C-alpha positions as CSV (number, residue, x, y, z in Angstrom):
1,M,31.4,-26.0,34.2
2,R,31.3,-22.4,33.0
3,H,34.0,-19.9,34.4
4,E,33.1,-16.1,34.8
5,R,35.6,-13.4,35.9
6,R,34.8,-9.8,36.0
7,V,37.4,-7.2,34.7
8,Q,38.4,-3.8,35.2
9,I,37.7,-1.9,32.2
10,T,40.9,-0.2,30.2
11,R,41.0,1.6,26.9
12,P,43.4,-0.4,24.7
13,G,46.2,1.3,22.3
14,R,45.2,1.2,18.5
15,S,49.3,0.9,17.9
16,A,48.1,-0.7,13.9
17,Y,45.5,1.9,13.2
18,G,45.5,3.4,9.8
19,T,48.5,1.2,8.9
20,I,46.9,-1.6,6.9
21,G,46.1,-1.8,2.9
22,R,47.0,0.9,0.5
23,P,46.5,4.9,0.9
24,V,43.5,6.3,-1.4
25,Q,41.5,9.1,-1.6
26,V,38.1,8.9,-1.0
27,M,35.4,11.8,-1.5
28,T,32.9,12.3,2.1
29,N,29.3,13.5,1.7
30,Y,30.5,16.6,3.6
31,F,30.8,20.0,1.5
32,P,33.2,22.3,2.9
33,M,31.7,26.1,4.1
34,R,33.8,28.8,3.4
35,I,33.0,31.9,6.2
36,K,34.2,35.2,5.8
37,P,37.0,35.3,8.0
38,G,37.2,37.9,10.8
39,G,33.3,38.5,10.3
40,K,31.5,39.6,13.6
41,V,27.8,38.2,14.9
42,T,26.1,39.7,17.4
43,L,23.4,36.7,19.6
44,Y,20.7,38.2,21.1
45,S,17.9,36.6,23.2
46,V,14.1,37.2,22.0
47,D,11.3,37.2,24.3
48,Y,7.5,39.1,23.3
49,E,5.0,40.9,25.7
50,P,2.1,39.7,25.8
51,E,3.6,36.1,26.0
52,L,3.9,33.7,22.8
53,A,3.8,30.0,23.8
54,D,6.9,28.3,23.5
55,D,5.8,26.0,20.7
56,M,4.8,28.7,18.2
57,F,8.7,29.1,16.7
58,K,7.4,29.6,13.3
59,R,5.2,32.4,14.6
60,K,8.0,34.1,16.2
61,V,10.3,33.8,13.2
62,A,7.7,35.3,11.3
63,L,7.0,38.0,13.2
64,V,11.1,39.1,13.1
65,H,11.0,38.6,9.3
66,D,7.7,40.8,8.8
67,N,9.7,43.6,11.1
68,K,13.2,43.3,10.4
69,P,13.5,46.6,9.0
70,A,12.8,48.0,12.7
71,V,14.5,45.1,14.1
72,L,17.9,46.0,11.9
73,A,17.8,50.0,12.8
74,Q,17.2,49.3,16.3
75,L,20.2,46.9,16.4
76,G,22.8,48.5,14.4
77,V,23.1,45.1,12.4
78,S,22.8,44.2,8.4
79,E,21.1,41.2,8.4
80,V,19.5,38.8,11.0
81,A,18.3,35.0,11.4
82,T,16.8,33.6,14.1
83,T,15.4,30.5,15.6
84,G,12.7,32.3,17.6
85,G,14.1,32.1,20.9
86,N,17.3,33.5,19.9
87,L,18.6,35.7,17.2
88,F,21.7,36.4,15.3
89,G,22.6,39.9,14.1
90,V,25.4,40.5,11.3
91,G,27.9,42.5,12.7
92,E,28.7,44.2,16.0
93,G,25.3,45.1,17.2
94,K,24.5,47.5,20.1
95,E,24.3,46.1,23.7
96,G,21.3,46.1,26.1
97,T,17.8,45.4,25.6
98,H,16.1,46.7,22.8
99,S,12.1,47.2,22.7
100,V,10.3,47.3,18.9
101,A,6.3,47.3,18.7
102,I,5.1,45.2,16.3
103,K,1.8,44.2,15.2
104,D,0.5,40.4,15.3
105,G,-2.6,40.3,13.6
106,E,-5.1,42.0,15.7
107,T,-2.6,41.8,19.1
108,D,-0.3,45.0,19.8
109,R,3.1,43.0,21.0
110,V,6.4,44.4,21.9
111,M,9.6,42.5,21.2
112,K,12.3,42.1,23.7
113,I,15.5,42.0,22.2
114,T,18.3,41.3,24.9
115,Y,22.0,41.2,24.1
116,K,24.4,38.2,25.0
117,R,27.4,38.1,22.9
118,V,29.7,38.6,19.8
119,I,30.8,35.6,17.9
120,T,33.8,36.2,16.1
121,M,34.2,34.1,13.2
122,E,37.6,32.8,13.8
123,K,39.1,29.4,14.7
124,P,38.9,27.7,17.1
125,Y,35.2,27.1,16.5
126,T,32.7,27.0,19.7
127,E,29.0,25.8,20.1
128,F,27.7,29.5,19.1
129,H,29.5,29.0,15.7
130,F,27.8,25.8,15.0
131,M,24.3,27.5,16.7
132,F,24.7,30.6,13.8
133,L,25.4,28.5,10.9
134,N,23.1,25.7,11.3
135,T,20.4,28.8,11.7
136,V,21.8,30.1,8.3
137,F,21.6,27.0,6.7
138,R,18.1,26.2,7.8
139,K,17.1,29.5,6.7
140,A,18.9,29.1,3.2
141,M,16.8,25.7,3.2
142,R,13.5,27.2,3.8
143,E,13.8,28.9,0.2
144,L,13.6,25.3,-1.6
145,K,10.2,24.8,0.0
146,L,11.5,21.6,1.5
147,Q,9.1,19.8,4.2
148,W,10.0,18.6,7.6
149,M,8.9,14.8,7.6
150,G,10.4,13.2,10.9
151,R,14.4,14.0,10.8
152,F,14.2,14.6,6.9
153,Q,13.1,17.3,4.7
154,Y,11.2,16.3,1.2
155,N,10.9,17.9,-1.6
156,L,7.0,17.2,-2.3
157,D,6.2,18.9,-5.7
158,I,4.8,16.9,-8.2
159,G,7.7,17.3,-10.5
160,A,10.2,15.8,-7.7
161,V,8.4,12.3,-7.6
162,R,9.9,9.7,-10.2
163,Q,7.2,6.9,-11.0
164,T,8.5,3.2,-10.3
165,E,8.2,0.1,-12.6
166,T,5.2,-0.5,-10.3
167,P,1.9,1.0,-11.4
168,G,0.8,3.5,-8.9
169,L,3.8,3.7,-6.7
170,G,6.3,7.0,-7.1
171,V,9.5,7.9,-4.8
172,F,10.0,11.5,-3.5
173,P,13.5,12.5,-3.0
174,G,14.3,14.0,0.4
175,Y,17.9,15.3,2.3
176,I,19.0,15.2,6.3
177,T,21.5,17.5,6.4
178,S,24.0,18.8,9.3
179,V,26.5,21.5,9.8
180,R,29.8,19.7,11.5
181,Q,33.3,20.1,12.4
182,L,36.0,18.2,10.3
183,G,39.8,17.8,11.7
184,S,41.5,17.9,15.2
185,E,39.8,19.5,18.2
186,K,43.3,20.3,19.6
187,D,44.6,21.0,16.3
188,H,42.9,24.2,15.1
189,D,44.5,24.9,11.9
190,S,43.2,21.7,10.6
191,Q,39.5,22.3,11.5
192,T,37.0,22.5,8.6
193,I,33.2,23.5,9.0
194,A,31.2,21.6,6.3
195,V,27.9,20.5,5.3
196,Q,26.8,16.9,5.7
197,I,24.5,16.1,3.1
198,D,22.9,12.3,2.7
199,L,19.8,11.3,1.0
200,K,16.5,10.0,1.9
201,H,13.5,8.5,-0.3
202,R,10.0,8.0,0.4
203,C,7.7,6.3,-1.6
204,L,3.9,8.1,-2.8
205,R,1.0,6.0,-3.6
206,D,-1.8,6.5,-5.9
207,K,-4.3,5.4,-3.5
208,M,-5.9,8.3,-1.3
209,A,-6.8,7.0,2.3
210,S,-10.6,7.0,1.1
211,D,-9.4,4.0,-1.0
212,I,-8.1,2.2,2.0
213,I,-10.8,2.4,3.9
214,A,-13.5,1.8,1.2
215,A,-11.7,-1.8,0.5
216,K,-11.1,-2.9,3.8
217,M,-15.0,-1.9,4.8
218,A,-16.1,-3.8,1.8
219,G,-19.2,-6.2,3.0
220,G,-19.8,-4.3,6.0
221,G,-18.9,-1.7,8.6
222,G,-18.9,-3.3,11.8
223,A,-16.9,-2.2,15.1
224,E,-14.1,-5.1,13.9
225,R,-13.5,-3.7,10.4
226,K,-13.5,0.0,11.8
227,Q,-10.9,-1.1,14.6
228,V,-9.3,-2.8,11.5
229,V,-9.0,0.1,9.1
230,A,-8.0,2.4,12.2
231,D,-5.1,0.0,13.1
232,Y,-3.6,0.3,9.6
233,L,-3.6,3.6,9.2
234,K,-2.4,5.1,12.6
235,G,1.2,6.4,12.2
236,A,1.2,6.3,8.1
237,M,2.6,9.7,7.0
238,I,-0.3,11.3,4.3
239,I,-0.2,14.3,1.8
240,T,-2.8,16.2,1.7
241,E,-4.3,16.9,-2.1
242,Y,-5.2,20.7,-1.5
243,N,-1.7,22.2,0.0
244,R,0.9,19.1,-0.5
245,Q,1.4,19.5,3.3
246,S,2.8,16.2,5.1
247,Y,0.6,15.1,8.6
248,R,0.9,11.6,10.8
249,V,-2.3,9.7,11.3
250,S,-3.1,9.6,14.4
251,G,-6.9,8.0,14.6
252,V,-9.6,7.4,12.6
253,N,-13.1,10.2,13.4
254,W,-15.9,7.8,12.5
255,D,-18.4,10.1,14.6
256,L,-17.9,13.3,13.3
257,N,-20.2,14.9,11.2
258,R,-18.7,17.2,8.4
259,Q,-22.1,18.3,7.4
260,T,-22.9,19.9,10.8
261,F,-19.6,20.2,12.8
262,K,-18.7,23.8,12.5
263,F,-15.2,25.6,13.5
264,T,-13.9,29.3,13.4
265,M,-11.7,30.3,11.0
266,K,-9.0,33.1,11.4
267,T,-11.4,35.5,9.8
268,G,-14.0,35.2,12.6
269,E,-16.4,33.4,10.1
270,E,-18.0,30.1,11.4
271,V,-18.4,27.6,9.1
272,T,-18.8,23.7,8.3
273,I,-16.3,21.4,6.8
274,P,-17.3,21.4,3.4
275,Q,-17.6,25.2,3.6
276,Y,-14.4,25.5,4.5
277,F,-12.8,23.7,1.6
278,K,-14.9,25.7,-1.0
279,K,-14.0,28.9,0.6
280,A,-10.6,28.4,1.3
281,W,-9.5,26.0,-1.7
282,N,-12.5,26.0,-3.9
283,I,-12.8,21.8,-3.4
284,T,-16.0,20.8,-3.3
285,L,-16.5,17.5,-0.9
286,D,-19.3,15.0,-1.5
287,A,-22.3,15.8,0.8
288,S,-23.3,12.3,0.6
289,S,-19.6,10.6,1.4
290,R,-20.1,8.6,4.8
291,M,-15.9,8.5,4.9
292,P,-14.9,9.6,8.0
293,M,-12.0,12.3,8.9
294,L,-8.8,11.7,9.9
295,E,-7.4,12.5,13.0
296,C,-3.7,14.1,12.2
297,E,-0.9,15.8,13.4
298,R,2.5,17.7,12.9
299,G,5.5,18.1,15.2
300,S,5.9,16.5,18.7
301,G,5.7,17.9,22.5
302,L,5.2,21.4,22.6
303,K,5.3,21.7,18.5
304,R,2.4,19.4,18.1
305,K,-0.5,20.3,16.5
306,V,-3.9,18.1,15.7
307,C,-6.4,18.5,12.9
308,F,-9.3,17.0,10.8
309,I,-8.5,16.1,7.1
310,P,-11.0,14.5,5.0
311,A,-10.0,10.9,3.8
312,E,-10.6,11.6,0.7
313,Q,-8.0,14.6,0.7
314,A,-4.9,12.5,2.2
315,R,-2.6,10.6,-0.2
316,M,-0.9,7.8,1.1
317,T,2.7,7.7,1.6
318,G,5.3,4.5,2.4
319,M,4.5,1.1,2.0
320,D,2.6,-1.5,3.9
321,D,4.2,-4.8,5.3
322,E,2.1,-6.7,2.0
323,M,4.0,-4.1,-0.1
324,K,7.4,-4.9,1.4
325,R,6.9,-8.6,1.2
326,N,6.7,-8.3,-3.0
327,F,9.9,-8.7,-4.3
328,R,8.9,-7.2,-7.6
329,I,7.9,-3.8,-6.2
330,M,11.1,-3.7,-3.7
331,D,13.3,-3.9,-7.0
332,S,11.4,-1.6,-8.7
333,V,12.1,1.1,-5.5
334,A,15.5,-0.2,-5.2
335,K,16.1,0.7,-9.0
336,I,15.6,4.6,-7.8
337,T,16.7,4.6,-4.3
338,R,19.8,2.3,-4.1
339,L,22.3,5.2,-5.8
340,P,25.9,4.4,-6.4
341,P,28.3,6.4,-3.9
342,Q,29.0,8.8,-6.9
343,G,25.1,9.0,-7.6
344,R,24.6,10.2,-3.9
345,L,27.5,12.8,-4.0
346,D,25.7,14.0,-7.2
347,K,22.4,14.4,-6.0
348,G,24.1,16.4,-2.8
349,R,25.9,18.7,-5.5
350,D,22.7,19.3,-6.5
351,L,21.3,20.5,-3.3
352,V,24.4,22.7,-3.0
353,R,23.4,24.1,-6.5
354,A,20.2,24.9,-5.8
355,L,21.2,26.4,-2.5
356,N,23.8,28.9,-4.0
357,D,21.2,29.5,-6.7
358,K,17.6,30.3,-4.9
359,A,19.4,31.2,-2.0
360,K,22.5,33.0,-2.7
361,D,21.5,36.4,-1.4
362,I,20.9,34.9,2.0
363,L,24.2,32.8,2.5
364,K,26.0,36.3,1.1
365,N,24.5,38.4,3.4
366,F,25.7,36.2,6.1
367,G,28.8,35.9,4.7
368,V,28.5,31.9,4.0
369,E,29.1,29.9,1.2
370,V,29.1,26.5,0.4
371,N,31.2,24.5,-2.1
372,Q,29.5,22.2,-4.5
373,N,32.7,20.0,-4.1
374,P,32.8,17.7,-1.4
375,K,35.7,17.2,0.9
376,P,38.0,14.6,-0.2
377,I,40.0,12.8,2.6
378,M,42.6,9.9,2.9
379,G,41.6,6.5,3.7
380,R,43.1,2.8,3.0
381,Q,41.8,0.3,0.5
382,L,42.1,-3.6,2.0
383,D,43.4,-5.7,-0.3
384,P,40.4,-7.8,-1.8
385,Q,39.5,-11.1,-0.1
386,E,38.4,-14.5,-1.4
387,F,35.8,-16.7,0.3
388,A,34.9,-20.6,-0.8
389,V,32.4,-23.0,0.6
390,Y,33.9,-26.4,0.5
391,T,31.0,-28.6,-0.7
392,D,33.1,-31.6,-1.2
393,E,34.8,-33.9,1.5
394,T,38.2,-34.2,-0.8
395,A,38.1,-30.3,-1.1
396,A,37.8,-30.0,2.7
397,R,40.2,-32.6,3.8
398,N,43.0,-31.2,1.7
399,M,42.1,-27.6,3.3
400,A,42.4,-28.8,6.5
401,M,45.5,-31.1,6.0
402,R,47.7,-28.9,3.9
403,G,46.4,-25.6,3.7
404,D,45.1,-26.4,0.2
405,K,43.2,-23.3,-1.1
406,Q,42.0,-24.5,-4.1
407,G,38.4,-26.4,-4.5
408,G,35.2,-25.4,-3.2
409,E,32.9,-23.2,-4.9
410,A,33.7,-19.4,-5.1
411,I,31.0,-16.8,-3.5
412,N,30.6,-13.5,-5.3
413,L,29.9,-11.1,-2.7
414,K,28.4,-8.7,-5.2
415,R,25.6,-10.4,-5.4
416,I,22.4,-10.4,-2.6
417,N,22.8,-14.2,-2.1
418,F,23.9,-17.6,-3.4
419,P,21.1,-20.1,-2.6
420,H,22.7,-22.6,-5.5
421,I,25.5,-23.0,-2.6
422,L,23.4,-22.4,0.6
423,Q,21.3,-25.3,-0.7
424,K,24.1,-27.6,-0.7
425,K,25.4,-29.3,2.3
426,I,28.2,-27.7,3.8
427,I,31.4,-30.2,4.6
428,G,33.9,-29.9,7.6
429,G,32.4,-28.3,10.8
430,V,34.9,-26.6,13.2
431,S,35.3,-27.6,16.6
432,F,34.7,-24.7,19.0
433,D,37.3,-25.1,21.6
434,K,38.4,-21.8,22.7
435,W,35.6,-18.9,22.3
436,A,33.8,-16.1,24.8
437,I,30.5,-14.5,25.2
438,V,30.4,-11.0,26.7
439,Y,27.3,-9.7,28.6
440,G,25.8,-7.4,31.1
441,D,24.5,-8.5,34.4
442,R,20.7,-7.9,32.7
443,D,21.3,-10.1,29.8
444,R,22.7,-13.1,31.9
445,P,19.6,-14.9,31.3
446,A,19.7,-13.9,27.2
447,A,23.4,-15.3,27.0
448,H,22.6,-18.2,28.8
449,E,19.8,-19.4,26.8
450,L,22.0,-17.8,23.3
451,I,24.7,-20.6,25.0
452,N,22.4,-23.4,25.4
453,A,20.7,-23.1,22.1
454,L,24.4,-23.1,20.5
455,F,25.0,-26.4,22.3
456,E,22.3,-27.8,21.0
457,Q,22.7,-26.7,17.1
458,A,26.8,-28.0,17.5
459,S,25.3,-31.7,19.3
460,R,22.9,-31.8,16.2
461,Y,25.7,-31.3,13.2
462,R,27.7,-32.8,15.6
463,I,30.5,-29.8,16.0
464,P,32.5,-30.4,19.0
465,I,32.3,-27.5,21.5
466,R,33.6,-26.7,24.9
467,D,32.2,-24.0,27.6
468,P,33.0,-20.1,26.5
469,L,34.6,-18.1,29.1
470,E,32.0,-15.6,30.1
471,I,32.7,-12.2,30.8
472,V,30.5,-9.8,32.4
473,V,30.8,-5.9,31.2
474,N,28.1,-3.5,32.8
475,S,28.7,-0.3,30.7
476,V,26.9,1.3,27.6
477,R,30.2,2.7,26.2
478,P,31.2,1.6,23.4
479,N,35.0,2.0,24.2
480,D,34.3,-0.6,26.9
481,W,33.0,-3.2,25.2
482,C,35.8,-2.8,22.4
483,A,38.1,-2.9,25.2
484,E,37.6,-6.1,26.1
485,A,36.3,-7.7,23.0
486,Q,40.8,-6.9,21.8
487,K,41.9,-8.0,25.6
488,I,40.2,-11.2,25.1
489,L,41.8,-11.6,21.3
490,G,44.6,-10.9,22.7
491,A,45.2,-12.9,25.8
492,N,43.6,-15.8,24.0
493,P,45.7,-16.8,20.7
494,G,43.3,-18.9,18.7
495,C,40.1,-17.5,20.2
496,Q,37.7,-18.7,17.6
497,M,34.7,-16.2,18.4
498,C,33.8,-13.8,20.7
499,V,30.3,-13.3,21.5
500,C,29.0,-10.0,22.5
501,V,25.3,-9.9,23.9
502,L,25.2,-5.9,23.7
503,P,23.0,-3.8,26.1
504,R,19.5,-1.7,25.2
505,P,20.8,1.3,24.3
506,L,24.3,1.1,23.4
507,E,25.1,4.7,23.5
508,T,25.9,6.1,19.9
509,G,28.4,4.4,17.5
510,G,28.6,1.2,19.6
511,Y,27.8,-1.2,16.9
512,T,30.1,0.6,14.0
513,A,32.9,0.3,16.8
514,L,32.6,-3.1,17.8
């Protein structure tokens, strides 16, 4: 009979936190930002008459940039940066609402800029400080001509692509950045603002979408094969050959006739798709091509933009499932993407150097400087642990009877796998006398399935096992799960295993905390 109990959650103490191991200094991927102390920044909101749609943030940023002299004169500030809806001015700007008459193409608009507050660049830092610094940092990053793909910014220049050992497969670099605060929220003196920089890579294939379509349509063009093509391409990220822009494929249009379909350009001229590519990019599309058009999109929600791209102008990125199953391909990619910690730090330094070079005037005008040396912190290094698999009856018996640590076959944890050990029969099953399982009400059926499966496997390998202690925790907060796991281990000396069937979704940081 299984026993179940419900518990009241309390947060446990961490009395031994930071006491185990040898103190060492480690480097982080945080690069400190220096801010001109005592500087003033004025926050404004920006509206337009006639109105611009909420998703036209790029247009709004461009309008501020194109009319910057008039904006600076109206507000009495020395420099401005904007997200489209908010505008930051360097200095203590004028209060009230200010109107700036602007020209938006053929449309006359009025930009209305309304005073909200003055931000002093001093500790303690607030959400407005980070709003300002993130806006400035994004403005500086635009000077590097990186492109957004999801949450990451990539360098899509041909010169940035590194070829792997696999023919026809390259890798281009990307970054994810965020302005963060380091130090204690209570201790203002310890607060530091830094840019976190981490690396991201993406594969670039020599195959165009048209090559994929031709291969999958070989031998016939029935509806079933067309569906195979659509399923393969849907969700894929492509890069256009003519302007090196990235798009996500949302579908394949087989019905659109590129020779007869017409649309209106910004100039007001009505053109077909081949005419557009010839006029705009000096590219001659094959008039006899029977390739479909790719339905592509950029952004999401209100920012989502949809367009049609010829399949022969769309270069494939990423790897499909067949490529991922190929060890040689994955190994060739890993030689470029799996950098050691020092290599990742060096790439972060390279990005900061590029910012300080190409965007130094922007950073200087806003009183911001990014240090190219990452921030060191104190950590603790644990003593190395030795692991061994006992594949010999005598060695296992000696270990059990007198704690003999000799014998067995050592495991090299630096290796990806150790099949020469796994293929041998491991001697000396451990009996499960004291163990626990923690789950939420919604996962009760899954937890019981897991318990039954463990009992079945234990019986198969003749491992003695007793019923576990079952505990229900109805929470998605990581602290609650950590508290219960620690309570179990503290109240049950000799507890051999604590299984947590985690809820979905668990709050950020839950897996790491556990």
